ChimeraX commands (.cxc) that place a marker at each C-alpha (Angstrom):
marker #1 position -27.42,-31.00,-24.97 radius 0.5
marker #1 position -24.70,-30.13,-23.20 radius 0.5
marker #1 position -24.50,-31.63,-20.14 radius 0.5
marker #1 position -21.10,-31.25,-19.03 radius 0.5
marker #1 position -21.33,-29.37,-15.87 radius 0.5
marker #1 position -19.97,-26.23,-14.58 radius 0.5
marker #1 position -18.69,-24.99,-11.75 radius 0.5
marker #1 position -20.59,-21.96,-10.75 radius 0.5
marker #1 position -19.50,-18.86,-11.03 radius 0.5
marker #1 position -18.55,-16.94,-8.02 radius 0.5
marker #1 position -20.49,-14.76,-6.32 radius 0.5
marker #1 position -18.90,-11.50,-6.75 radius 0.5
marker #1 position -18.51,-11.23,-3.09 radius 0.5
marker #1 position -16.74,-14.47,-3.34 radius 0.5
marker #1 position -13.75,-13.12,-5.90 radius 0.5
marker #1 position -10.14,-13.16,-4.75 radius 0.5
marker #1 position -9.93,-9.12,-4.21 radius 0.5
marker #1 position -7.45,-6.94,-6.97 radius 0.5
marker #1 position -5.59,-4.35,-6.05 radius 0.5
marker #1 position -7.68,-2.17,-7.68 radius 0.5
marker #1 position -9.68,-3.97,-5.17 radius 0.5
marker #1 position -7.81,-2.63,-2.88 radius 0.5
marker #1 position -6.60,1.14,-3.74 radius 0.5
marker #1 position -10.85,1.90,-3.63 radius 0.5
marker #1 position -11.07,0.57,0.00 radius 0.5
marker #1 position -8.15,2.27,1.22 radius 0.5
marker #1 position -8.72,5.55,-0.53 radius 0.5
marker #1 position -12.42,4.89,1.23 radius 0.5
marker #1 position -11.21,5.31,4.81 radius 0.5
marker #1 position -8.65,8.16,3.36 radius 0.5
marker #1 position -11.43,9.77,3.26 radius 0.5
marker #1 position -13.01,8.97,6.07 radius 0.5
marker #1 position -9.91,10.03,8.51 radius 0.5
marker #1 position -10.19,13.00,6.53 radius 0.5
marker #1 position -13.64,14.27,7.73 radius 0.5
marker #1 position -12.86,12.47,11.04 radius 0.5
marker #1 position -15.89,9.33,10.62 radius 0.5
marker #1 position -11.94,7.07,11.88 radius 0.5
marker #1 position -10.15,8.08,14.10 radius 0.5
marker #1 position -6.78,7.31,13.77 radius 0.5
marker #1 position -6.50,3.66,15.75 radius 0.5
marker #1 position -9.77,2.74,13.47 radius 0.5
marker #1 position -7.99,3.90,10.40 radius 0.5
marker #1 position -5.09,2.22,11.34 radius 0.5
marker #1 position -6.57,-1.13,11.86 radius 0.5
marker #1 position -8.81,-1.33,8.83 radius 0.5
marker #1 position -5.94,-0.46,7.13 radius 0.5
marker #1 position -4.26,-3.71,9.06 radius 0.5
marker #1 position -6.64,-5.36,7.65 radius 0.5
marker #1 position -7.20,-4.60,4.31 radius 0.5
marker #1 position -3.89,-5.91,3.23 radius 0.5
marker #1 position -4.92,-9.27,5.24 radius 0.5
marker #1 position -8.16,-10.28,3.63 radius 0.5
marker #1 position -8.60,-12.19,0.78 radius 0.5
marker #1 position -11.75,-11.46,-0.98 radius 0.5
marker #1 position -13.71,-8.74,-2.18 radius 0.5
marker #1 position -16.53,-9.35,0.10 radius 0.5
marker #1 position -14.47,-9.62,3.09 radius 0.5
marker #1 position -12.67,-6.02,1.85 radius 0.5
marker #1 position -16.98,-4.22,1.91 radius 0.5
marker #1 position -17.17,-5.04,5.08 radius 0.5
marker #1 position -13.85,-2.83,6.23 radius 0.5
marker #1 position -16.28,-0.28,5.00 radius 0.5
marker #1 position -20.34,-1.06,5.00 radius 0.5
marker #1 position -20.78,1.43,7.97 radius 0.5
marker #1 position -19.01,4.51,5.75 radius 0.5
marker #1 position -20.37,6.38,3.07 radius 0.5
marker #1 position -19.35,6.86,-0.91 radius 0.5
marker #1 position -16.30,9.58,-1.99 radius 0.5
marker #1 position -18.32,12.92,-2.79 radius 0.5
marker #1 position -21.78,11.79,-0.63 radius 0.5
marker #1 position -22.99,12.35,2.69 radius 0.5
marker #1 position -24.61,8.62,3.75 radius 0.5
marker #1 position -24.60,6.79,0.81 radius 0.5
marker #1 position -23.31,3.14,2.29 radius 0.5
marker #1 position -20.00,2.83,0.60 radius 0.5
marker #1 position -20.07,-1.39,-0.44 radius 0.5
marker #1 position -21.20,-1.84,-3.68 radius 0.5
marker #1 position -20.13,-4.14,-6.95 radius 0.5
marker #1 position -16.64,-3.40,-8.40 radius 0.5
marker #1 position -17.37,-2.76,-11.98 radius 0.5
marker #1 position -15.95,-5.84,-14.00 radius 0.5
marker #1 position -13.77,-3.59,-16.06 radius 0.5
marker #1 position -11.73,-1.83,-13.42 radius 0.5
marker #1 position -7.93,-1.94,-14.95 radius 0.5
marker #1 position -5.84,-2.09,-12.09 radius 0.5
marker #1 position -2.95,0.19,-11.46 radius 0.5
marker #1 position 0.08,-0.30,-13.85 radius 0.5
marker #1 position 3.49,-1.44,-11.04 radius 0.5
marker #1 position 6.29,-0.15,-11.59 radius 0.5
marker #1 position 9.90,-2.76,-11.61 radius 0.5
marker #1 position 13.28,-2.27,-10.39 radius 0.5
marker #1 position 14.83,-4.83,-11.13 radius 0.5
marker #1 position 18.97,-4.37,-10.34 radius 0.5
marker #1 position 20.58,-8.26,-10.88 radius 0.5
marker #1 position 24.24,-8.33,-10.60 radius 0.5
marker #1 position 24.14,-4.42,-11.26 radius 0.5
marker #1 position 23.02,-1.89,-8.99 radius 0.5
marker #1 position 19.44,0.43,-9.44 radius 0.5
marker #1 position 17.88,3.36,-7.36 radius 0.5
marker #1 position 14.29,5.73,-7.62 radius 0.5
marker #1 position 15.69,8.22,-5.78 radius 0.5
marker #1 position 15.68,12.60,-5.98 radius 0.5
marker #1 position 11.86,14.33,-7.12 radius 0.5
marker #1 position 9.61,11.72,-8.36 radius 0.5
marker #1 position 6.33,10.67,-8.12 radius 0.5
marker #1 position 5.72,6.42,-7.10 radius 0.5
marker #1 position 2.69,4.65,-8.24 radius 0.5
marker #1 position 0.39,2.67,-5.47 radius 0.5
marker #1 position 2.34,-0.59,-6.24 radius 0.5
marker #1 position 6.37,-0.65,-6.88 radius 0.5
marker #1 position 8.58,-4.32,-7.31 radius 0.5
marker #1 position 11.64,-4.62,-6.22 radius 0.5
marker #1 position 13.46,-7.36,-7.53 radius 0.5
marker #1 position 17.42,-7.71,-6.09 radius 0.5
marker #1 position 19.26,-10.95,-7.30 radius 0.5
marker #1 position 22.56,-10.47,-6.46 radius 0.5
marker #1 position 22.85,-6.54,-6.86 radius 0.5
marker #1 position 21.43,-3.77,-4.93 radius 0.5
marker #1 position 18.10,-1.39,-4.83 radius 0.5
marker #1 position 17.97,1.93,-3.29 radius 0.5
marker #1 position 14.23,3.04,-3.49 radius 0.5
marker #1 position 14.64,6.74,-1.82 radius 0.5
marker #1 position 11.31,8.21,-1.05 radius 0.5
marker #1 position 11.84,11.45,1.14 radius 0.5
marker #1 position 11.96,13.45,-1.91 radius 0.5
marker #1 position 9.53,12.06,-3.65 radius 0.5
marker #1 position 5.87,13.56,-4.33 radius 0.5
marker #1 position 2.73,11.17,-2.84 radius 0.5
marker #1 position -0.25,11.10,-5.17 radius 0.5
marker #1 position -2.43,8.61,-3.17 radius 0.5
marker #1 position -2.33,8.03,0.54 radius 0.5
marker #1 position -1.03,3.78,0.64 radius 0.5
marker #1 position 1.77,3.19,-1.26 radius 0.5
marker #1 position 3.06,-0.87,-1.08 radius 0.5
marker #1 position 6.29,-2.00,-2.31 radius 0.5
marker #1 position 6.91,-5.63,-3.25 radius 0.5
marker #1 position 10.10,-6.78,-2.66 radius 0.5
marker #1 position 11.96,-9.57,-3.18 radius 0.5
marker #1 position 15.98,-10.87,-3.20 radius 0.5
marker #1 position 18.07,-13.54,-3.33 radius 0.5
marker #1 position 21.52,-13.06,-2.27 radius 0.5
marker #1 position 21.26,-9.27,-2.81 radius 0.5
marker #1 position 20.52,-5.81,-0.51 radius 0.5
marker #1 position 17.75,-3.99,-1.27 radius 0.5
marker #1 position 17.03,-0.21,1.28 radius 0.5
marker #1 position 14.09,1.68,1.30 radius 0.5
marker #1 position 13.79,4.58,2.92 radius 0.5
marker #1 position 11.10,7.32,4.13 radius 0.5
marker #1 position 10.53,10.56,5.30 radius 0.5
marker #1 position 10.09,10.02,9.41 radius 0.5
marker #1 position 6.55,11.52,9.45 radius 0.5
marker #1 position 5.22,8.85,6.76 radius 0.5
marker #1 position 3.62,5.58,8.33 radius 0.5
marker #1 position 6.10,2.34,7.76 radius 0.5
marker #1 position 4.26,-0.74,7.69 radius 0.5
marker #1 position 6.49,-3.99,7.02 radius 0.5
marker #1 position 4.72,-8.14,6.51 radius 0.5
marker #1 position 7.75,-10.18,5.36 radius 0.5
marker #1 position 10.53,-13.17,6.40 radius 0.5
marker #1 position 13.83,-13.79,5.20 radius 0.5
marker #1 position 15.40,-17.45,4.99 radius 0.5
marker #1 position 18.80,-17.26,5.83 radius 0.5
marker #1 position 18.32,-13.27,5.52 radius 0.5
marker #1 position 17.11,-10.30,6.36 radius 0.5
marker #1 position 13.83,-8.64,5.96 radius 0.5
marker #1 position 14.30,-5.85,8.31 radius 0.5
marker #1 position 11.35,-2.43,9.46 radius 0.5
marker #1 position 12.60,-0.14,11.56 radius 0.5
marker #1 position 10.13,2.90,12.70 radius 0.5
marker #1 position 6.58,1.24,12.29 radius 0.5
marker #1 position 4.86,3.62,14.36 radius 0.5
marker #1 position 6.52,6.81,14.37 radius 0.5
marker #1 position 3.69,8.71,11.93 radius 0.5
marker #1 position 0.45,7.78,14.39 radius 0.5
marker #1 position 1.07,11.55,15.43 radius 0.5
marker #1 position -0.43,12.88,11.60 radius 0.5
marker #1 position -2.71,9.88,11.17 radius 0.5
marker #1 position -3.21,11.83,7.82 radius 0.5
marker #1 position 0.32,10.60,6.69 radius 0.5
marker #1 position 0.81,8.97,3.62 radius 0.5
marker #1 position 1.26,4.93,4.56 radius 0.5
marker #1 position 4.35,2.70,2.72 radius 0.5
marker #1 position 3.77,-0.63,3.03 radius 0.5
marker #1 position 6.59,-2.55,2.75 radius 0.5
marker #1 position 6.08,-5.97,1.73 radius 0.5
marker #1 position 9.07,-9.00,1.29 radius 0.5
marker #1 position 11.14,-12.11,0.78 radius 0.5
marker #1 position 15.13,-12.74,1.25 radius 0.5
marker #1 position 16.93,-15.96,0.61 radius 0.5
marker #1 position 20.33,-14.69,1.87 radius 0.5
marker #1 position 19.68,-11.45,1.20 radius 0.5
marker #1 position 18.84,-8.40,3.03 radius 0.5
marker #1 position 15.58,-5.79,2.73 radius 0.5
marker #1 position 15.54,-3.11,5.33 radius 0.5
marker #1 position 12.77,-0.16,5.21 radius 0.5
marker #1 position 13.32,2.83,8.07 radius 0.5
marker #1 position 13.06,6.17,7.96 radius 0.5
marker #1 position 15.90,8.57,6.87 radius 0.5
marker #1 position 15.78,11.10,10.22 radius 0.5
marker #1 position 15.86,14.94,9.49 radius 0.5
marker #1 position 13.50,14.30,6.52 radius 0.5
marker #1 position 10.31,15.32,6.38 radius 0.5
marker #1 position 6.86,15.93,4.21 radius 0.5
marker #1 position 5.70,18.92,5.63 radius 0.5
marker #1 position 2.54,19.56,4.10 radius 0.5
marker #1 position 0.63,16.17,4.79 radius 0.5
marker #1 position -2.48,17.57,6.27 radius 0.5
marker #1 position -2.46,20.21,4.03 radius 0.5
marker #1 position -2.52,18.11,0.88 radius 0.5
marker #1 position -4.58,15.41,1.88 radius 0.5
marker #1 position -7.28,18.27,2.68 radius 0.5
marker #1 position -7.24,20.04,-0.20 radius 0.5
marker #1 position -7.37,16.96,-1.56 radius 0.5
marker #1 position -10.86,15.76,-0.40 radius 0.5
marker #1 position -11.76,18.95,-0.85 radius 0.5
marker #1 position -11.51,19.31,-4.56 radius 0.5
marker link #1:1,2 radius 0.2
marker link #1:2,3 radius 0.2
marker link #1:3,4 radius 0.2
marker link #1:4,5 radius 0.2
marker link #1:5,6 radius 0.2
marker link #1:6,7 radius 0.2
marker link #1:7,8 radius 0.2
marker link #1:8,9 radius 0.2
marker link #1:9,10 radius 0.2
marker link #1:10,11 radius 0.2
marker link #1:11,12 radius 0.2
marker link #1:12,13 radius 0.2
marker link #1:13,14 radius 0.2
marker link #1:14,15 radius 0.2
marker link #1:15,16 radius 0.2
marker link #1:16,17 radius 0.2
marker link #1:17,18 radius 0.2
marker link #1:18,19 radius 0.2
marker link #1:19,20 radius 0.2
marker link #1:20,21 radius 0.2
marker link #1:21,22 radius 0.2
marker link #1:22,23 radius 0.2
marker link #1:23,24 radius 0.2
marker link #1:24,25 radius 0.2
marker link #1:25,26 radius 0.2
marker link #1:26,27 radius 0.2
marker link #1:27,28 radius 0.2
marker link #1:28,29 radius 0.2
marker link #1:29,30 radius 0.2
marker link #1:30,31 radius 0.2
marker link #1:31,32 radius 0.2
marker link #1:32,33 radius 0.2
marker link #1:33,34 radius 0.2
marker link #1:34,35 radius 0.2
marker link #1:35,36 radius 0.2
marker link #1:36,37 radius 0.2
marker link #1:37,38 radius 0.2
marker link #1:38,39 radius 0.2
marker link #1:39,40 radius 0.2
marker link #1:40,41 radius 0.2
marker link #1:41,42 radius 0.2
marker link #1:42,43 radius 0.2
marker link #1:43,44 radius 0.2
marker link #1:44,45 radius 0.2
marker link #1:45,46 radius 0.2
marker link #1:46,47 radius 0.2
marker link #1:47,48 radius 0.2
marker link #1:48,49 radius 0.2
marker link #1:49,50 radius 0.2
marker link #1:50,51 radius 0.2
marker link #1:51,52 radius 0.2
marker link #1:52,53 radius 0.2
marker link #1:53,54 radius 0.2
marker link #1:54,55 radius 0.2
marker link #1:55,56 radius 0.2
marker link #1:56,57 radius 0.2
marker link #1:57,58 radius 0.2
marker link #1:58,59 radius 0.2
marker link #1:59,60 radius 0.2
marker link #1:60,61 radius 0.2
marker link #1:61,62 radius 0.2
marker link #1:62,63 radius 0.2
marker link #1:63,64 radius 0.2
marker link #1:64,65 radius 0.2
marker link #1:65,66 radius 0.2
marker link #1:66,67 radius 0.2
marker link #1:67,68 radius 0.2
marker link #1:68,69 radius 0.2
marker link #1:69,70 radius 0.2
marker link #1:70,71 radius 0.2
marker link #1:71,72 radius 0.2
marker link #1:72,73 radius 0.2
marker link #1:73,74 radius 0.2
marker link #1:74,75 radius 0.2
marker link #1:75,76 radius 0.2
marker link #1:76,77 radius 0.2
marker link #1:77,78 radius 0.2
marker link #1:78,79 radius 0.2
marker link #1:79,80 radius 0.2
marker link #1:80,81 radius 0.2
marker link #1:81,82 radius 0.2
marker link #1:82,83 radius 0.2
marker link #1:83,84 radius 0.2
marker link #1:84,85 radius 0.2
marker link #1:85,86 radius 0.2
marker link #1:86,87 radius 0.2
marker link #1:87,88 radius 0.2
marker link #1:88,89 radius 0.2
marker link #1:89,90 radius 0.2
marker link #1:90,91 radius 0.2
marker link #1:91,92 radius 0.2
marker link #1:92,93 radius 0.2
marker link #1:93,94 radius 0.2
marker link #1:94,95 radius 0.2
marker link #1:95,96 radius 0.2
marker link #1:96,97 radius 0.2
marker link #1:97,98 radius 0.2
marker link #1:98,99 radius 0.2
marker link #1:99,100 radius 0.2
marker link #1:100,101 radius 0.2
marker link #1:101,102 radius 0.2
marker link #1:102,103 radius 0.2
marker link #1:103,104 radius 0.2
marker link #1:104,105 radius 0.2
marker link #1:105,106 radius 0.2
marker link #1:106,107 radius 0.2
marker link #1:107,108 radius 0.2
marker link #1:108,109 radius 0.2
marker link #1:109,110 radius 0.2
marker link #1:110,111 radius 0.2
marker link #1:111,112 radius 0.2
marker link #1:112,113 radius 0.2
marker link #1:113,114 radius 0.2
marker link #1:114,115 radius 0.2
marker link #1:115,116 radius 0.2
marker link #1:116,117 radius 0.2
marker link #1:117,118 radius 0.2
marker link #1:118,119 radius 0.2
marker link #1:119,120 radius 0.2
marker link #1:120,121 radius 0.2
marker link #1:121,122 radius 0.2
marker link #1:122,123 radius 0.2
marker link #1:123,124 radius 0.2
marker link #1:124,125 radius 0.2
marker link #1:125,126 radius 0.2
marker link #1:126,127 radius 0.2
marker link #1:127,128 radius 0.2
marker link #1:128,129 radius 0.2
marker link #1:129,130 radius 0.2
marker link #1:130,131 radius 0.2
marker link #1:131,132 radius 0.2
marker link #1:132,133 radius 0.2
marker link #1:133,134 radius 0.2
marker link #1:134,135 radius 0.2
marker link #1:135,136 radius 0.2
marker link #1:136,137 radius 0.2
marker link #1:137,138 radius 0.2
marker link #1:138,139 radius 0.2
marker link #1:139,140 radius 0.2
marker link #1:140,141 radius 0.2
marker link #1:141,142 radius 0.2
marker link #1:142,143 radius 0.2
marker link #1:143,144 radius 0.2
marker link #1:144,145 radius 0.2
marker link #1:145,146 radius 0.2
marker link #1:146,147 radius 0.2
marker link #1:147,148 radius 0.2
marker link #1:148,149 radius 0.2
marker link #1:149,150 radius 0.2
marker link #1:150,151 radius 0.2
marker link #1:151,152 radius 0.2
marker link #1:152,153 radius 0.2
marker link #1:153,154 radius 0.2
marker link #1:154,155 radius 0.2
marker link #1:155,156 radius 0.2
marker link #1:156,157 radius 0.2
marker link #1:157,158 radius 0.2
marker link #1:158,159 radius 0.2
marker link #1:159,160 radius 0.2
marker link #1:160,161 radius 0.2
marker link #1:161,162 radius 0.2
marker link #1:162,163 radius 0.2
marker link #1:163,164 radius 0.2
marker link #1:164,165 radius 0.2
marker link #1:165,166 radius 0.2
marker link #1:166,167 radius 0.2
marker link #1:167,168 radius 0.2
marker link #1:168,169 radius 0.2
marker link #1:169,170 radius 0.2
marker link #1:170,171 radius 0.2
marker link #1:171,172 radius 0.2
marker link #1:172,173 radius 0.2
marker link #1:173,174 radius 0.2
marker link #1:174,175 radius 0.2
marker link #1:175,176 radius 0.2
marker link #1:176,177 radius 0.2
marker link #1:177,178 radius 0.2
marker link #1:178,179 radius 0.2
marker link #1:179,180 radius 0.2
marker link #1:180,181 radius 0.2
marker link #1:181,182 radius 0.2
marker link #1:182,183 radius 0.2
marker link #1:183,184 radius 0.2
marker link #1:184,185 radius 0.2
marker link #1:185,186 radius 0.2
marker link #1:186,187 radius 0.2
marker link #1:187,188 radius 0.2
marker link #1:188,189 radius 0.2
marker link #1:189,190 radius 0.2
marker link #1:190,191 radius 0.2
marker link #1:191,192 radius 0.2
marker link #1:192,193 radius 0.2
marker link #1:193,194 radius 0.2
marker link #1:194,195 radius 0.2
marker link #1:195,196 radius 0.2
marker link #1:196,197 radius 0.2
marker link #1:197,198 radius 0.2
marker link #1:198,199 radius 0.2
marker link #1:199,200 radius 0.2
marker link #1:200,201 radius 0.2
marker link #1:201,202 radius 0.2
marker link #1:202,203 radius 0.2
marker link #1:203,204 radius 0.2
marker link #1:204,205 radius 0.2
marker link #1:205,206 radius 0.2
marker link #1:206,207 radius 0.2
marker link #1:207,208 radius 0.2
marker link #1:208,209 radius 0.2
marker link #1:209,210 radius 0.2
marker link #1:210,211 radius 0.2
marker link #1:211,212 radius 0.2
marker link #1:212,213 radius 0.2
marker link #1:213,214 radius 0.2
marker link #1:214,215 radius 0.2
marker link #1:215,216 radius 0.2
marker link #1:216,217 radius 0.2
view
């Protein structure tokens, strides 16, 4: 008989939330916004909470009053399948060099940028957004990272610098277009520079039509 004590497995609601969990909740919130179940302020508030909470249970609270996509009245909260695979993360690295992503490209839900005494440019002004929420995680050590977005894309930043700079400009510019894609920049700069800003004159002109087509389809 094995008398060794083992810690009890955490309940599903107590599990730490994964990137796939957050993507699922972000999709439910996007659908609710497109259907008029949430207004722009409610959607923005819940989206901010989405990236602040830690557990699956806390994520489910954000959508417990919303239906599962594709239904009208079924509550959205349900356990996450154990086999759900996290979305792939693209990595951009510059070590004593330079690297860039620009032009007509399709960013994934998660991009990681690491600059060590190098320069990185991530230009989303001509990007094709396949999801509403795109998150970019940045680390800069004695390096420089610049992120450009269309001026009608919602831009949010969460980060800091130690003897360095972390700056996200133009937050809130897209509030007039509540269905706009959201780009979230998280980062830490050590003796380096991280800057994210909208590029004036660069716009995605068919945001609402694309999102409504995705919801209706």
